[in-house]
VMD Tcl script that draws the C-alpha trace (Angstrom):
set ca {
  {42.18 -6.85 147.03}
  {41.90 -3.39 148.61}
  {42.46 -0.44 146.57}
  {42.99 2.00 149.14}
  {46.41 2.59 148.61}
  {46.20 1.96 145.24}
  {47.23 4.32 142.45}
  {46.09 4.59 138.71}
  {47.17 6.99 135.99}
  {44.75 7.42 133.37}
  {45.75 9.01 129.88}
  {42.85 11.23 128.30}
  {40.91 10.77 131.44}
  {39.22 14.63 131.89}
  {36.30 13.35 129.80}
  {34.57 10.46 127.36}
  {35.50 6.78 127.94}
  {38.38 8.73 129.87}
  {36.15 9.61 132.49}
  {34.15 6.88 132.41}
  {37.12 4.78 133.45}
  {38.34 6.96 136.08}
  {34.75 7.14 137.78}
  {34.70 3.23 137.80}
  {38.36 3.06 139.56}
  {36.90 5.97 142.24}
  {33.97 3.65 142.86}
  {36.34 0.82 143.31}
  {38.76 2.86 145.82}
  {41.25 3.67 143.40}
  {43.37 6.86 143.90}
  {43.94 8.76 140.76}
  {46.51 10.90 138.39}
  {44.21 11.91 135.65}
  {45.86 13.07 132.28}
  {44.87 15.20 129.97}
  {45.30 18.40 127.44}
  {43.49 20.87 128.51}
  {44.75 23.15 131.61}
  {43.52 22.27 135.07}
  {40.47 24.94 135.16}
  {39.03 23.56 132.19}
  {38.58 20.33 133.66}
  {37.72 21.63 137.29}
  {34.08 20.13 136.97}
  {35.45 16.56 136.08}
  {38.04 16.36 138.84}
  {35.43 17.36 141.37}
  {33.24 14.81 139.98}
  {35.92 12.16 140.58}
  {36.91 13.41 144.50}
  {33.63 13.40 146.03}
  {33.77 9.64 146.91}
  {36.84 10.68 148.74}
  {39.59 9.53 146.47}
  {42.79 11.08 146.12}
  {43.12 12.72 142.65}
  {45.63 14.86 140.96}
  {45.65 16.54 137.67}
  {48.61 15.52 135.02}
  {48.37 17.85 132.01}
  {50.28 17.00 129.09}
  {50.30 15.35 125.54}
  {51.35 11.85 125.77}
  {52.74 11.97 121.72}
  {55.66 14.75 123.65}
  {58.42 12.65 125.05}
  {59.10 15.24 127.75}
  {55.27 15.71 129.10}
  {55.03 11.76 129.79}
  {58.29 12.22 131.68}
  {56.88 14.76 133.77}
  {53.70 13.13 134.26}
  {55.30 9.83 136.08}
  {57.26 12.06 137.87}
  {54.46 13.94 139.31}
  {52.70 11.12 139.75}
  {55.72 9.49 141.89}
  {56.31 12.95 144.02}
  {52.62 12.46 144.72}
  {51.78 9.39 145.45}
  {55.27 7.31 145.58}
  {53.71 4.76 143.65}
  {51.85 3.46 140.35}
  {49.72 0.23 139.88}
  {47.93 0.74 136.97}
  {48.36 2.49 134.00}
  {45.18 3.07 131.41}
  {46.11 3.98 128.07}
  {43.26 5.69 126.87}
  {44.32 8.76 125.35}
  {43.57 8.88 121.65}
  {42.48 10.87 118.35}
  {40.62 10.15 115.30}
  {41.38 10.65 112.02}
  {42.21 14.63 110.99}
  {39.39 14.79 108.45}
  {38.38 11.06 108.26}
  {39.62 11.60 104.88}
  {39.53 8.75 102.33}
  {43.15 6.80 102.11}
  {43.29 7.81 98.58}
  {43.00 11.58 99.85}
  {44.77 11.34 103.67}
  {48.37 13.32 104.22}
  {51.25 12.38 105.52}
  {51.15 15.21 108.23}
  {47.44 13.64 109.44}
  {48.98 10.05 109.72}
  {52.31 11.36 111.81}
  {49.82 12.88 114.32}
  {47.76 10.02 114.93}
  {50.58 7.90 115.51}
  {52.49 9.98 117.77}
  {49.26 10.08 119.71}
  {47.51 6.52 119.43}
  {50.20 4.74 119.04}
  {53.85 6.15 120.07}
  {53.07 7.98 122.72}
  {51.05 5.42 124.53}
  {53.84 2.67 123.43}
  {56.67 4.79 125.47}
  {54.71 5.77 128.33}
  {54.39 1.78 128.77}
  {57.90 1.78 128.73}
  {58.58 3.96 131.11}
  {56.12 2.57 133.44}
  {56.88 -0.80 132.89}
  {60.64 0.34 134.16}
  {59.35 1.98 137.19}
  {56.95 -0.84 137.97}
  {59.60 -3.33 137.65}
  {61.40 -1.38 140.37}
  {58.55 -1.38 142.55}
  {58.24 -5.31 142.11}
  {62.00 -5.78 142.86}
  {61.53 -3.16 146.05}
  {58.19 -5.37 147.14}
  {57.01 -9.01 146.75}
  {53.67 -8.44 146.94}
  {53.75 -5.69 144.07}
  {51.26 -6.01 141.42}
  {51.05 -4.08 138.20}
  {48.58 -3.57 135.69}
  {48.64 -1.99 132.22}
  {45.65 -1.53 129.91}
  {45.48 -0.23 126.46}
  {41.98 1.05 125.05}
  {42.31 0.51 121.52}
  {39.21 0.38 119.03}
  {36.82 -2.55 117.57}
  {38.70 -0.28 114.02}
  {41.86 -2.72 115.27}
  {40.25 -5.10 112.78}
  {37.08 -3.91 111.20}
  {38.82 -1.76 108.10}
  {37.18 2.00 107.95}
  {38.90 3.40 104.16}
  {38.03 7.14 105.45}
  {39.95 6.67 108.80}
  {43.21 4.22 107.74}
  {45.65 5.97 110.06}
  {43.10 5.42 112.89}
  {42.80 1.89 111.88}
  {46.80 1.10 111.47}
  {47.07 2.77 115.00}
  {44.84 0.42 116.82}
  {45.71 -2.48 114.98}
  {49.55 -1.24 116.37}
  {48.08 -1.11 120.19}
  {46.80 -4.76 120.01}
  {50.35 -6.14 119.17}
  {52.28 -3.92 121.24}
  {49.60 -5.52 123.97}
  {50.71 -8.58 122.91}
  {54.77 -7.77 123.61}
  {54.35 -5.42 126.95}
  {52.21 -8.86 128.31}
  {55.43 -11.05 127.12}
  {57.93 -9.22 128.12}
  {56.09 -8.52 131.70}
  {53.96 -11.40 132.28}
  {56.92 -13.22 134.32}
  {57.21 -10.04 136.56}
  {53.82 -9.99 137.48}
  {52.51 -7.28 135.61}
  {49.68 -8.29 133.69}
  {48.77 -6.24 130.18}
  {45.41 -6.35 128.76}
  {43.73 -4.39 125.35}
  {40.38 -3.51 125.86}
  {38.35 -3.15 121.90}
  {35.28 -0.64 122.55}
  {32.74 -0.46 119.67}
  {30.04 2.03 119.77}
  {30.38 4.11 122.32}
  {28.45 7.28 122.92}
  {31.04 10.22 123.50}
  {32.03 13.34 121.65}
  {33.84 12.05 119.84}
  {31.14 9.94 117.90}
  {28.66 12.57 118.15}
  {29.47 13.55 114.72}
  {28.39 10.35 113.77}
  {25.18 9.83 115.90}
  {22.65 9.61 112.88}
  {24.54 6.76 111.38}
  {25.01 4.47 114.12}
  {21.29 5.15 115.14}
  {20.55 3.58 111.75}
  {23.07 1.08 111.91}
  {21.90 -0.22 115.11}
  {18.27 0.19 113.85}
  {19.54 -2.52 110.99}
  {21.27 -4.96 113.09}
  {24.56 -3.99 113.61}
  {24.83 -5.14 117.06}
  {23.82 -8.62 118.62}
  {23.23 -6.19 121.34}
  {21.00 -3.23 119.72}
  {22.39 0.03 121.86}
  {25.06 2.26 121.73}
  {27.57 1.39 124.38}
  {28.66 3.80 127.58}
  {31.48 4.92 128.85}
  {30.56 3.27 131.92}
  {30.28 -0.20 130.08}
  {34.30 0.62 129.32}
  {34.96 1.75 132.87}
  {33.80 -1.50 134.42}
  {35.71 -3.44 131.61}
  {38.63 -1.46 132.96}
  {38.11 -1.62 136.89}
  {37.56 -5.84 136.87}
  {41.12 -5.85 134.88}
  {42.55 -3.50 137.75}
  {40.88 -6.28 140.52}
  {43.26 -8.74 139.57}
  {40.00 -11.29 139.05}
  {41.33 -12.00 135.60}
  {44.94 -12.50 136.63}
  {45.55 -15.31 134.37}
  {44.26 -13.77 131.37}
  {47.46 -11.42 130.28}
  {47.53 -10.34 126.62}
  {43.89 -11.10 126.12}
  {41.81 -8.44 124.26}
  {38.35 -8.02 125.75}
  {35.64 -6.02 123.57}
  {33.44 -4.09 124.88}
  {31.11 -3.68 121.61}
  {27.55 -5.34 121.85}
  {29.03 -8.13 119.71}
  {29.53 -5.99 116.46}
  {33.41 -7.35 115.83}
  {32.22 -11.21 116.38}
  {28.52 -11.70 115.83}
  {27.74 -9.45 112.88}
  {26.07 -11.41 110.67}
  {27.84 -11.19 107.04}
}
mol new
graphics top color blue
foreach p $ca { graphics top sphere $p radius 0.5 }
foreach p [lrange $ca 0 end-1] q [lrange $ca 1 end] { graphics top cylinder $p $q radius 0.2 }
display resetview
């Protein structure tokens, strides 16, 4: 399937895993709307790197936790491209202060849920409505939604309880949207990354270097943003079209192959 005119919106796409996803999509011929929190000048280098392959790329600044920002984001995509074929819900934050669940605060819990769960849920709602409209106007339209969660959806970390719960919620949201949109040719997937080398995991590099050396993973290396990006590109290609609602584990065997 040619992606020449196809458009993807990637939240949190200007750095880390999101940027890795954007690079993989550009390599496959997608045009991009990249969402991020920073102002456009701060992400100019990242945006320039995406445009080197000839892709049409716009930047949509805004917080996915904010309803007005979500609506403005999609309005910007519609005004510029007039279509949207792929939504990647990647934006997310870790648990503030990584506090033990006996010490965690309601404020931190609400913040994590707003960004990691509520925001993507309602951005998906807006996107689903638009994709359904596009499908009604064009029988050949095929939409895809990919939620980026974490192995923390299934593996408990008591110092990041709010984060784990938000990612478990992402898994159920994926199933809900897949069930609702499947009859309309819109596939929904979850990608569950494991230990991925990004600026978010930089603070725990020493910890995971040791754990990987001690046998944490079946594939004994850090995951890369490219690993996740390639998985998204595969799902977006339509080559796994009869697999909606599934979870793709990009974790080196952590979640299923760890020896207990």
